[in-house]
C-alpha positions, 0 to 999 in steps of 0.5 A: 143119458149123455148130452148131445155135443154140438161143435162150431168150427168157426163163425163170423158173428161177434160172439155166439152167446145167444146160441149158447143160451139156447143150447143150454136151455135144450141141455146141449153141450155146446163148443165154439172154435175159430179154426178157419186157418187151423191145421187139419189136426186141430179141426179133427181134435175139436170135432172128433166126438161131436154129434153135430158140427156147424161149419162156416169156412173151415174145409171139411175134407175126407181126412176130417170126416174119416176121423169122426166117431159119431157125427150125425149131421153137419150144418153149413152156415150159409148158402154155398157148401163148396168147402165141404166134401159132400161125397165124403159125408155121404159115404159116411152116412152123414147128411149136410144141411145148408141154409139157402133161404136166409139172404136171397133178398139181400144178394138179389139187391146187391146184384141189382145195385152193382148192375145199376152202378155199372150201367149208370157209371156211379163210381166213375161219376164220383171221380168226375165230380171231384175233378170237375170241382177242382177244375171249376168246370164240368168235364163228363168225358170219363163217363159218357156215353150212358144209356137208359136201362129200359130196353137193355137185355139182362142175361141171368145165369141160374134162375133159382132163389136169387136169380128168379128174384133178380128177374122179378125185381127188374121186370118193372125196369123194362129190361129184356131177359135171357135166362140160362138154367138147364136144370130149371123144372118145366113147372117153374119156367111156367110159373115164372113165365120164362123160356131158357136159352143156352149159355152162348146165346145169352152171352152173345146177346146180353148187355148185362150178365149176372151169375146165380148158380152154385159152384160145381165142377161144371161152373168153376171158371164158367167165365173165362177168356173164351166165354168172356170173348163171346160177350158184347164189348159194351156189356158188363158182368156181375158176380155175387155167387162165388169167386171161382165162377170167374177167372179173375185174370181173364176178366181183367184182361177182357176189361183192359182190352175192351173185350167187355166194358166192365164188371161188378164183383162181390166174391173172390177166389181168395178172400180177402183178395191179395194186394196184387188181385188183377181187378184192382185199379180198373176204373170200370170194375166195381168191387165190394167186399163179399157183403151181398149176403149181409143185412142186420135182418139176414145176420139174425135170420141165419142164426135163428135158422141154424138153431131151428135146425139143431132143434129139428135134429134133437127132435129126430126130424130131417133138415129142411135142406140137404145137399146131395153129392154129385153123381 
């Protein structure tokens, strides 16, 4: 019997030596590539005869899928899968497996870190310290006022794995909460002890807004000039989900013009962002380099879970998590 062929289109790990050993033990033909910026023709050539394709950021388009000869599963290395055309896979009868449970704790922690850094004005405080040191006297004018977190209202847009973790972790801080998630089942609302509100109510009343929804046609540029204009002038926006959720130019204008106070952003429409990215240089916007997902633990966990999914595939079992195309 011919060996199952597994093809990795691109990866972020230093190497995939561990995976290669695991595949060799299972008798799998294992091929790795770095095709993130490669033309479609190269992606097709590398994956045409694969039984299973593992993808990080390479676009899996209808053109690519239509030229596959025998692919029976695609595994997306990560939580989101907006670079994969789910409908094209569904039409070809190919399931898309993704890994939503490898870094929920890390992303929740990063969202909370950005929120607290914005509220306590941590980055500005460093500038105050250095300027005061050079002057020989304190001047706190750049950072005042700062308010306590207890009693502030946190708006959570999307209360799935990560949003619910943010909610549970910050309950002890004394926040009030507004939750917006029209797709949250009633059973889950009861389990969390929450009620949901519409997005406009959340935006108009929250002191901090944190986004934790998938990227879809519905959520693309969820935060734009109109919705940012609903927020309080003292409010902060936190985004650790997907860069395309936020219109960066509109956000920059909103911060510059005092429509909102600032933001904490970890994700970008183009990654890395270009030197002319509109949020660069804004003192009340904290930017981190799309590392919310990262910890040593998560880096190991996703590799183990992908190998687990390959094992399930070889055993004829269904993936743990599959994406369903939008209606």
